[in-house]
N, C-alpha and C positions, 0 to 999 in steps of 0.2 A: 828881380823880375825885369825882363826887357820891356821897353815901351816903344810903340810905333806911332807915327803920325798917320792918321786916316781921316780924310774929309775935314781937315782943320782941327781935329781933336786928338788927344793922345789916347791910345788904346793899348792895353797890355797884351802880351802873347797869349795869356790864358783866355782873355776875352775873345781874341780872334779864333783860337782853337775851339772854344765853346760855340761860337757862332757857326763855324764850319761843321762841327759835329751835329748841331741842331738842324742845319740845312741838309746834311747827308741823311739824318734820321727821317726827316720829312719825305725824302725821296725813296726811302726804303720800302720795298714791296713785301707785303706779308702774305700768308697762305691764301687769303681770299683773292689775291691778284690786285688788290688796291694798295696804293701807297698810304703811308701814315697821314700825309697832307690831305689826300682825298677823303680819308675817313674823318679827319678833323673837320673838313668842310661839310661833309654830309651831316655830321652831328650838329654843327652850327645851324644848318638849314632846318633840322628837326627841332632844335631848341627855339629858333625864331618862330616856327609854326605854332609851337605851344603858346608863346606869348601872343601871337596874332589871334589864335583861337580864343584866348582869354579876353583880349581886347574886344573882339567882335561880340562875344557872348556876355560882356559886362562883368567878367570875373577877374578878381585880382590874382596875381601870381606872386611868388615869394622866392627870394634868393639871398645869399650872403656874398659879400665881397670884402675888399680891404676897408670899407667903411664900418663894417660890423666888427666889434671888438671881443665878443664872447658868445657863449651859448645862449644867452638871454636876449640877444639882439638879432633882428632879421629885417630885411628890406621888403616892403610890400610895393609891388608894381601895380598901379591902378589903371583901369581901362582908358582913362583920359591921357595916359602917358606920364602922369605924375608919379612920384615915389615918396614913400614915408619910411622912416626908421622906426620900428616898433621895439620898445625897450620893455621887457617883462620884469616883474619883481623876482625875488629870489626863488620863490615857488611859483609854478605856472598857475597863477590865479587870475582873476579879472583885473588885478592892479597892473596897469601898463601905462606907458607914456608913448605918445605918438609925436614924432618930430618930422616935419615936412623937409625932405631933402631936395625935391625939385617940383616945381609947379606943373600944371597941365602942359603936356607936349614938350617938357624939358628933361625928362628922365633918360637914363641910359638906353632904354628900349623904345623910346618914343619915335625913333626913326622908322620903326616898323609900321606906324600908323600911316605913313606915306608910301609904304611898299606896295607895289601892284598886287602882291599875293594877298594883302589885307583886303583890298577892294574886291578881289575875286572870291575870297572866302566869305566875305560879308554878303555878296550877291547870291552865292550858292546857298548859304545858310538861310537867308530870307526867303529864297524860292522854295526851299524844303519845308517851310512853315515852322521853322525853329523847332 
């Protein structure tokens, strides 16, 4: 496999081809008239609004990522921007362990607490009388 120098590091031809294919795919327009990248960005916006709504209403959200190792683990995103890893027992019982992954304002989604959409949603929600 051939190697190329790129930005001071060695990159394989396969890596370059994969990056080019990913870039082309993102620019591909589908039947809706949107590109894959535009759809990806719209879905990210919707996902962020789900977390913002939870933060404002004081509700936790849940997700899995590379830090969860099996079906019995899940990450809880708390309204203060902290995160906990929830480890359930073999059977889904009340036996569980909670490990703090990030303190208040330090979790992966905590940046949304500073997002202007969060302030606007909070203001609108409080005006509507909750």
